[in-house]
C-alpha positions as CSV (number, residue, x, y, z in Angstrom):
1,M,32.2,-9.6,12.6
2,L,32.5,-7.3,9.8
3,G,36.2,-5.7,9.2
4,K,36.6,-1.9,9.0
5,S,36.7,-2.1,5.1
6,A,33.4,-4.0,5.0
7,V,31.7,-1.1,7.1
8,N,33.1,1.4,4.9
9,L,31.2,-0.2,1.8
10,Y,28.1,1.3,3.2
11,R,29.5,4.7,3.4
12,V,30.2,5.1,-0.3
13,A,27.9,7.2,-2.2
14,Q,26.4,5.5,-5.3
15,T,25.6,7.1,-8.5
16,P,22.5,5.5,-10.5
17,I,22.9,2.2,-12.2
18,T,21.8,2.5,-15.8
19,V,21.3,-0.5,-18.2
20,T,20.4,-0.2,-21.8
21,K,18.9,-3.1,-23.4
22,G,17.5,-3.2,-27.1
23,G,16.9,0.6,-27.2
24,K,14.7,0.4,-24.1
25,R,14.7,3.0,-21.4
26,D,17.5,2.7,-18.6
27,I,16.9,1.1,-15.4
28,R,17.4,3.8,-12.6
29,T,18.6,3.3,-9.0
30,Q,16.5,4.9,-6.2
31,F,16.9,4.5,-2.4
32,G,14.0,3.9,-0.1
33,A,13.6,4.0,3.8
34,I,11.6,1.5,5.9
35,C,10.7,4.1,8.5
36,Y,9.9,2.1,11.7
37,R,9.2,2.8,15.4
38,L,8.7,0.1,18.2
39,V,5.4,-0.1,20.1
40,Q,5.4,-2.5,22.9
41,G,8.6,-4.1,21.2
42,K,6.9,-4.7,18.0
43,P,7.8,-2.7,14.9
44,Q,5.3,-0.4,13.0
45,I,6.2,0.7,9.7
46,L,5.3,4.2,8.2
47,L,4.0,4.2,4.6
48,V,3.2,7.0,2.5
49,T,0.9,7.7,-0.4
50,S,2.2,7.9,-3.8
51,R,1.4,11.5,-5.6
52,T,-0.5,10.4,-8.4
53,R,-2.1,7.1,-7.9
54,K,-2.3,7.5,-4.0
55,R,-1.0,3.8,-3.4
56,W,1.0,3.0,-0.1
57,I,4.5,3.0,-0.8
58,I,7.7,3.6,1.2
59,P,9.5,7.0,0.8
60,K,12.0,6.8,-2.0
61,G,13.8,9.0,-4.2
62,W,17.0,9.6,-6.6
63,P,20.6,9.7,-5.2
64,A,21.9,12.8,-4.0
65,D,25.5,14.3,-4.3
66,G,27.4,14.0,-1.2
67,L,25.1,11.6,0.5
68,T,25.5,7.9,1.1
69,P,22.5,5.7,-0.1
70,A,21.2,5.4,3.6
71,Q,21.5,9.2,4.0
72,A,19.7,9.6,0.6
73,A,16.9,7.4,1.9
74,S,16.5,9.3,5.1
75,Q,16.4,12.5,3.2
76,E,13.4,11.1,1.2
77,A,12.0,9.9,4.4
78,W,12.0,13.7,5.7
79,E,10.6,15.1,2.5
80,E,7.9,12.6,1.8
81,G,6.9,11.5,5.2
82,G,8.2,14.2,7.5
83,V,10.2,11.9,9.8
84,K,13.7,12.1,11.0
85,G,15.6,9.5,12.9
86,K,18.5,7.2,13.0
87,S,19.5,5.6,9.7
88,H,21.5,2.4,9.3
89,G,23.9,1.7,6.3
90,L,22.8,-1.9,6.0
91,C,20.6,-2.5,2.7
92,L,17.7,-4.6,3.6
93,G,17.1,-5.6,0.1
94,I,16.1,-4.3,-3.5
95,Y,13.1,-4.2,-5.5
96,G,11.8,-3.2,-8.8
97,Y,9.0,-1.0,-10.1
98,V,8.0,1.0,-13.2
99,K,7.8,4.8,-12.2
100,E,5.1,6.6,-14.3
101,L,6.3,9.9,-15.8
102,G,3.1,10.5,-17.9
103,P,0.2,9.0,-19.6
104,S,2.5,6.9,-21.9
105,D,6.0,7.4,-20.5
106,T,7.5,5.0,-18.0
107,L,10.9,4.3,-16.3
108,P,12.1,1.1,-14.8
109,C,13.6,1.6,-11.4
110,I,15.2,-0.6,-8.8
111,V,15.2,0.6,-5.1
112,A,17.7,-0.2,-2.6
113,V,15.9,0.0,0.9
114,Y,17.5,1.0,4.1
115,P,16.3,1.1,7.7
116,L,15.3,4.3,9.4
117,R,14.3,4.3,13.2
118,V,12.0,7.3,13.6
119,K,12.8,9.6,16.4
120,T,10.6,12.4,15.5
121,M,7.5,13.5,13.4
122,S,6.6,16.7,11.9
123,D,3.3,18.1,10.8
124,T,5.0,20.4,8.2
125,Y,7.4,18.9,5.8
126,P,8.1,19.6,2.0
127,E,5.5,17.1,0.5
128,S,2.9,17.4,3.4
129,G,0.1,18.6,1.1
130,Q,0.9,16.0,-1.7
131,R,0.8,12.7,0.4
132,R,-0.9,10.8,3.2
133,R,1.1,8.9,5.8
134,K,0.0,6.3,8.2
135,W,1.6,3.9,10.5
136,F,0.8,0.2,10.2
137,S,1.9,-3.2,11.8
138,Q,4.6,-4.9,10.1
139,R,2.0,-7.3,8.8
140,K,-0.4,-4.9,7.5
141,A,2.2,-2.7,6.0
142,A,3.5,-5.7,3.8
143,R,0.0,-6.3,2.7
144,K,-0.5,-2.7,1.6
145,V,2.3,-2.4,-0.7
146,D,1.9,-3.4,-4.4
147,S,5.4,-4.8,-4.8
148,P,6.0,-8.5,-3.8
149,E,9.7,-8.0,-3.5
150,L,8.8,-4.9,-1.1
151,R,6.4,-6.9,0.6
152,E,9.0,-9.7,1.5
153,I,11.4,-7.0,2.7
154,I,9.0,-5.7,5.1
155,D,7.7,-9.2,6.3
156,H,11.4,-10.2,7.0
157,F,12.6,-7.0,8.5
158,D,13.8,-7.6,12.3
159,P,15.1,-4.5,13.9
160,R,16.9,-6.6,16.6
161,F,19.6,-7.2,14.3
162,L,20.5,-3.7,13.7
163,R,23.2,-2.1,15.7
């Protein structure tokens, strides 16, 4: 059982982690959401497309002032996928990717992933005209994403352990 101080760790807002090495660009932190629902007792995962390359991804974005990492992930789930629900402060894992900023400009990022049990979906949301969204079985969602680390997080996600 976690003590009260351990539980409070999840409620602390985190600023971006930056690492500079050899003049290369900083590594930035983002927060992402595994948006899920249960259908006949099995989780389905909501994926959205990236804006430029139209790859299947999870909603993710930058830290936000005044929000915990899980709350920031929930905010991104609303903006990118039009979903709201119950977030959980337990980080499911971390994965890395390279964000493309332009034709020859990239930014390395690490993403801390938090679960969000979807309660409502809206047809109108901030990025509805820029992205597609789709529910997948857990297994198929894991196969759709490019990142091997994110694939592992989705594969091993088990909502029965969330309270």
